[in-house]
Steps between C-alpha positions, in 0.01 A plus 500: 500500500521283812621684797557309827733744661539472876293169519735403778324168575507380140706173486399353171393599150301242304663365179191599314638851491685375184172507325462882528629562147396869499658584838748787456590613849561260800575678826595272799707755687533452870309168508742415778396133543523415129794273453435327167348589166324244273698393201207586282575865552753491221213434233354850553570627152327845550672578826678846494578549864592258774557643852620268777667740746508391856395143452689182599507341167811289424462492126330700225343282223569664168515378150515619130117483494498828701538699180368829639658514837672842545528540877607243755550624855607272783655732759558395862426140426711357764486139388575565136853369451499436126361606169397239251717489186170530306491867602700559180205381286277788598605717204254766582634576859589868553498540884658248739528576868623249755608726778571341839489142391741216592647471146853395480538498119321598189444245218694550177166482319441860616699615198206412288281776647554724196224750606590531870519861600522484879676240717497564881691275731517733801566334841565165345786461754599146405563588133874538459544487125335609175533260195678633196180427310346804658683705242248367243225709657550774242150662566569532868441862624511455883724264699478502881761299687471685827582311820609189332812298557623587154867609500561511122316622198569284194676651208211408277290778678646728234258335250201647668480791259153623619589502874395832664520425869748280692444460872733311725466686839623298797667226280851361525604632150874566504537680165309597186601291200673693221217401265273737694610771271303330219161581662435810287138531634579468871361798692525398863751299715411436859781344703460638852614298803732289270771475769712267282506737199863568409506623141308673233671462166598779255255341256220672690559777252290313260179563704407802286141507648573442864314752718510359854798336661448389864800375682410601855650298790719306270877440554646624172837669532475714184291587189639455154617815326274415200198585722538862376392397157154395617320788347149411622590410863272721723511333840808355676457357846823433693347534844693274740785423264763562764764290331527746206859616446443700181213658316587601140332773310136433483271568197365839459151364463471412866202652677527329835812384690497338841846411639630402848864433546780417739742804510799263571436356153342751277699825514358707235177540285479710184140592409591797282357349179156406649327806343165335500500383863185575691544300813821432692539299819864471624572350844813375678456172687714586796414217732808294434786741404443788741721519804487735807727795487678664807198701575264201505342584156501252214766587236390438152699579188266699258466389151625726224172597328570650162254700267207543730452850363463355149180292576284808446180305449494329844161545681561268797838476668572288819845501637611287801864591517690475832830673484381800292554820689371699205330393181597577145332819353167419353380842391443373146231256613216722386236221492569365841173430678600271790821504692562238781838540682616246753856628545581499874843681448354777297620844630402730211220540239521693185239731365273274300302597186160644555222278373 
């Protein structure tokens, strides 16, 4: 191992480093004055980890001689604008993180990384497109596109049959491709703050292992009716999805549901089939649609909330519901442990179950 982390005045590495044929770990993280790496670095056959985070390197010397390299991390390298096409020659690579770099594109040779399990491109804001070749990464388990400029997922993403986690928070994604339903092992989708997101296709029903779906602060107008068939979905986050016009029946497997809505758009919500729900957060975003009544108070049309007495396993219930003068009867909620009511128009409380 050679660890030079935080050697902030290091400006040069001697080419003789290429003679360290037993070197397995090279850590140059936060060597902030380091702008170039010697070409001889690519002859380190035993190297397993190369960490370059926070440096000012402009290029990463790699070659097929790096037969054992599994981890390459070059996060927050603000001068790194390209990856060498030779990156595809490192057949052993499993973890590749290039967060916060100046990349504008990925080389097509990336398709040859047959063992790659994790690809992180978070905060690569100049990256606007993924090559179709990315579909060849059939061993990939974790793909992070958060806060990139990417607005479209290629159809070929459906070939990533081992993908378990897909992150695209804060990206410009407009819709999920229909091929997303082919990702049979996908467990988590994170698409919060995707303000351009317009559509989730019916093919989402193919995600038989999906457990966590985060769409908070996105602009989707509706959810596909096929979402009810996601029998393993446990957590659905729709916080800040104020453009929702309709919420279909949700899967009975849900344990957590967070939803804020605009009462001028979403008129009713049926939760009667959520028999395994343990946490419910429901709030009306009244800032835009509420208007003063004759007495000076804000007039808000209450949502039609159906089936709240059916969610008998709920332990935590938070309701922020302007317009409700009385709440639906909840005497069946025998497992309720925490009740948070922010209902300014509430005039009457029922007798609640003893706990």
